[in-house]
N, C-alpha and C positions, 0 to 999 in steps of 0.2 A: 627763229622758228623753233629752236630746240629748248626743251624744258624738262625737268624731272617730272615723274609721275606724281600727281597730287592726290591720289586716292588714299584713304585711310581705312583699309579693310578691317573688319572685325572677325576674330576667330571665334564665332559663336559656337557653343557646344551643340552637337548634332541633335540633342534632345530638345533644344530650345527653338521655338518657332521664330523664323526670320521676320523682321519688321519691315513693312512697306518702305521702299525708297532708300534702304541702306545698301552698303557695299560689303560683301562678305568674301572670305577666302574659301575656295572650293577646289575640288580635284576631279580629274577625268582620266580614267585608266584606258590605255590603248597600246598598240604595237609600235615598234620603232618606225616602221614605214608610215603608219597613219599619223604618228606624232610629227614626223617631218612634214607631211602634207598639211597638217593643221597649222604648223608654225609658218609655212610659206603662204597658204591660201586662207587661213582662218577656219573656224568651225563651220560645219554644215549640219543643219538640223536633220535628225533621223526622220525617215518617212513615217514611221509609226513606232509604237512601243506601249508599255503599260500605261503611260500618261499621254499617249498620242504623239504628235509631231513635236520635235524640239531637240535641244542639246541636253543630254543626260549627264548630270554631275552629282557629286556628293560632298558634304562638308566633313565626311568621315574618310580620312586617308586610308584606313584599313579596308573599307569597302571598295574604293577606287582601285586599290592595288590588286584586287582580285580579277580585274578585267584586262583584256578579253579572257573569258573563262576557258577557252580552248587552248590558250597558250600557257606553257610552263612559266612559273613566276619570274625566272631570270631573263625572260624575253619580253616582259611587260615594262611599260613606261607609264608614269603618272605625270600629267600636265597640271601644274599648279596655276590657278587663275584667280583674278578678282572679278566679282560679279555684281553689277548693279541690278538688284532683284526686281525693282519696280514694284508693281502690285502683286502680292502673293496670295495664292489660294491653297489652303490645306486640303489635301485629299487623303483621307485616313481610313478608307475601307473599300474593298472591291465592290464595284457596281455603283460607286458614288455618281450622282447625277451629272457632275461636271468632270468625271474622270478623264475624258479625252476631249472635252469641249471648253475647258477653262479659259483658253485664249479668246474664244468667241464671246465670252462674257466680260472681257476687258481686263483679264489678268495677264501678267508678264511671266510669272514663275509659278509652277506647281510644286508643292512640297509634301512629301510623304514622311511623316515622323517615324522614328524607329519603333519596332514591335507593334505596328498597326495592322499587320496581316497582309500588307501590299507587297512586300519584298521578302522572298524566301529566307534570306540571311537575317532578317529582322533589323537591318541597318537603314539609316536615313538615306533619302534620295531626293534630288531636285531636278526639275526639267525647266529649261529656260527657252522661251520661244524665239527670241531675237539674238542671233550670235553677236551682234554689235554691242550687247550688254556685257560681253565676256572679254576680259583682257588677260592674255597670257603673261605669266610672271616668269616661270622657268619650268624645267623638267626635272623630276626626281627619278633617279634610276635605282633599281634594286641593289642593295649592298650584297656582297658575297657573304653568305651565311657562315657562321662559325662551324656548322656541321660540314660545309663544303671545304673549309680551310683545314679542318681537323677530322678526317674520316674516322669512324669508329667511336666517336664520342657523341653523347646526346646533349643538345643545347636547346633552350627555349629562347629563341632570338628572332625577332621580326626582321625580314629583309628590308623593310621600308622604314625610313626615318626622315625627318626634316633636317635641314642643314644644322650643323652643330658649332657654328662659329660664334654663336652668342648674339647679343644685341647689335643693332645697326652700328656700323663703324663710321665715325665722322670722316669726311673728306678733308685730307690735309691740304692746306693752301699750296698751290702748285709751285710757289717760290721757296717753300720750306723743304729742306732736305729730309727725305724719309729716314727713319731711325731703324737700325738693324733689328730684325725679329718682330716688327710690328705688322699689323694688318691694316690696309688702306683701301678706300674706295677708288677705283679707276674706271676708265672708259675705253671702249674699242669700237671704232667706226667701221662699218662693213655694209654689205648688201643684204637684202632680205634672205636670199637663198643661202648665202654664206652664214648668216646668223642662225638659221635653222639647223644647218649642219654642225655648227659649233655647239649649240645647245644640246644636240643629241650625242655628238661624238667627242666633244671637247676641242680645245684649241690645238692647233698644230704649229710647230716652230716654222718661222719663215726661213728659207734657205740662206738668206743674207740680208743686208741692209746697212744703214749708217752705223749701227752698233753691232753688226754681225748677226749671227743666228739667234733667234729668240721670238717671243711674242711681244709685239709692239703695242703699248698702251699709253694713256696719258691721264693725269689727274685733272686735266683741263677739259671739261665737256666741250667747250668751243672748238678746241683742236680736234678732238675725236669726231665731232660732227661734220668735219670737212672731208672725211674719208668714206669710201674711196673717191679720190679726186676725179676719176673718169666718169662718175655717176652724177646725175643731177640730184639736188638735195632731196627732192621728194621720193627718191628711190633708195635713200640711205636709211639705215637704222644704227643706233648706238647700243651696244651691250654694256650695261653697268655691272661691274664685277668687284668682288673682294679679292685682295691679293696679299698673301703672306710673303713679304718681300725678302725675308732671310737676310743675308749679308749684302749690303748695298755699296756699289762703287760709283762715285761721282765722276762723270765724263764731261768736262766743261770747255773743251776746245778741240778743234779739228787737228788730227795728227796726234792725239793723246796716245801715250805708250800702250795703254790697255783698251783703246777704242773698240777693238773687235776681239780682244782676248781676255776680257775681264773674267769670264767664267773659268778659264784655265788657271786663274789665280785664286780660285775659291770663292768668287762672288756669285750671288744668285740673281741679282737685279742690277742693271746699269741705269743711272739717272742723269739726264741732261737737264740742267736748270734752265729757266727761261732767259732769253736774251744773252746766251753764252756764245752765240755764233754757230752753233751746231745745226739748228733747225731754222730754215728760211723764214718761217712765220714768227720766230722768236718765242714760241710757246714751249712749255715743258713736255718732256717725253721720257718714258720708261721702257725698258726692255727686260722681260722676265724669261729666264732660261727654261724653267721647268713648268709646263702647263698645269701640272697637278697643284701648283700653288695658286691657281686662279679658279674662282668659283663665280659663275654667272648668277646674278641675283635679280636682274630686271632688264627690260627692253624699253628703250626710249626711241620714239620716232618723231619726225617733224610735226608740229601742231597743224591741225586742219588739213592733214594729208590722209586720204583714204588709203587703206592698205592692209597689211597683214595683221599687225598687232593692234587690236582695237583699243582705243582710249576709254 
């Protein structure tokens, strides 16, 4: 039932009109509490607004990062999503005949182009009628500004930025030993509620385990999708992450001298190869000491399972 996301979103410039039926990358600015609620229960359409009922988004990260307007910037969060726009209606002036009734005329998304007089900031806005067209990718948090780090100096520096790890990192075959200092795709199986907390607050080290303290991951999606073992499959989700492994120690048998003390010897990641006798399933496992080495990049859920993260 488990498979990677097969959407290919386009990062269309906000000044360009979206094409019917395409999938686009968009953003939604909100608070920490609301972001957690959205990650657990999905988006809920607003009862009303400039474009009527719907979920308000923007392809402009700068615009999304301004919301909620009443919150200071360091308390805002931006949810990054993929959107199946369906049939799109351009609404480009106040008092447009379909300004709040576009969905009644068979449209799925309303689009306000930048500098059309609809939005005070002059930035682009989208309104999506059906929340199931929206799939959460991850959450972007404000970076601490240089001005905050160095009081008394003036800096022109946006708090908001996309991830800076570069292009997609290929997933290393689980039987291959990770190379020190590289970045790899890995997976972490968890519950919906725990996934939402991890995305908002980051991973927390487990108090113990087969490899001692750390964050347990696997480069084998099949293995990650089995966890938590106590939950039925339709209630699990898998977080897809990038990991800077640092210095790696291979732990390939029970009773290894460094089985639970590898970090004390200067290693950042412990790796159990498949079929080494460490894991009952015979599948590969990794344990990462420092959660800051891990970046969530996607959420995978069982196919044909209704739930929180819409496909």
